ZABA-60809 format. One line per 2 residues: number of its first residue (from 1); their letters; for each residue x, y, z of C-alpha. Coordinates in steps of 0.5 Angstrom, whole numbers. Layout:
NUM	a	X Y Z; ...
END
This chain:
1	mt	-2 36 3; -9 38 1
3	ga	-16 34 1; -13 30 -4
5	tl	-10 25 1; -18 24 3
7	rq	-20 24 -4; -15 18 -5
9	al	-17 15 1; -24 14 0
11	af	-23 12 -7; -19 6 -5
13	at	-24 5 1; -30 5 -5
15	sg	-26 0 -8; -26 -5 -2
17	wp	-19 -3 0; -18 -2 7
19	vl	-14 4 9; -10 8 15
21	pc	-7 14 16; 1 14 18
23	lp	5 19 21; 7 25 16
25	gq	13 23 12; 13 16 15
27	ki	11 9 15; 9 9 23
29	pa	1 8 24; -2 14 27
31	ta	-7 9 30; -7 5 36
33	hg	-8 -2 33; -4 0 27
35	yr	-7 -4 21; -12 -7 25
37	da	-15 -1 25; -16 -1 17
39	tt	-23 1 15; -27 2 8
41	dp	-32 6 13; -32 14 10
43	gq	-34 17 16; -28 14 20
45	id	-23 16 14; -26 23 14
47	dw	-25 23 21; -17 21 21
49	fg	-16 25 14; -21 31 14
51	ph	-17 35 20; -10 31 19
53	pd	-9 32 11; -1 32 13
55	wn	-2 24 15; 1 19 10
57	la	-4 14 7; -3 7 7
59	ia	-7 1 5; -8 -6 9
61	tg	-5 -11 4; -7 -18 3
63	ap	-15 -20 3; -19 -16 2
65	gp	-14 -11 0; -9 -12 -5
67	dv	-3 -17 -5; 4 -14 -5
69	ld	11 -17 -7; 17 -12 -5
71	id	23 -13 -9; 29 -10 -6
73	dh	36 -9 -9; 41 -9 -4
75	gp	47 -10 -8; 52 -15 -5
77	ag	48 -16 1; 42 -19 -4
79	ng	38 -18 -10; 31 -20 -11
81	yp	30 -19 -18; 32 -26 -21
83	af	27 -29 -16; 22 -23 -19
85	rq	24 -25 -26; 23 -33 -24
87	lk	16 -32 -21; 14 -27 -27
89	dg	16 -32 -33; 12 -38 -28
91	gl	6 -33 -29; 5 -33 -22
93	ld	5 -25 -23; 0 -25 -28
95	gg	-5 -19 -27; 0 -15 -23
97	la	1 -8 -23; 9 -6 -22
99	qc	11 1 -19; 17 3 -18
101	ap	18 6 -11; 24 10 -8
103	ap	31 7 -7; 33 1 -11
105	sr	26 -2 -10; 20 -5 -14
107	nt	13 -6 -12; 8 -11 -15
109	kr	1 -11 -13; -5 -15 -15
111	rs	-12 -16 -13; -13 -21 -8
113	q	-16 -27 -10
END
């Protein structure tokens, strides 16, 4: 990774979304207190990602960050798409942004109200 991660982290922070670093290639926070260390402070973000461009970037979800609904398809074990369609048809996901993720999963994000 390059300074692109740092630039994206700063862009999210400028939008009001607190960010935090995760270990390379993982979803494990690279800070002592995990999501509770998430910040919009540019200095702290630079301290994290400047010397560690390989760290993954995470966004702390929920206000003030985005709300996230993670829908998975685990085959016979369970499929969240019917419930997702019901929420969407009911107008409960208006303003959402859908993003496909690796594996049979879908993430829907929207700004917290």
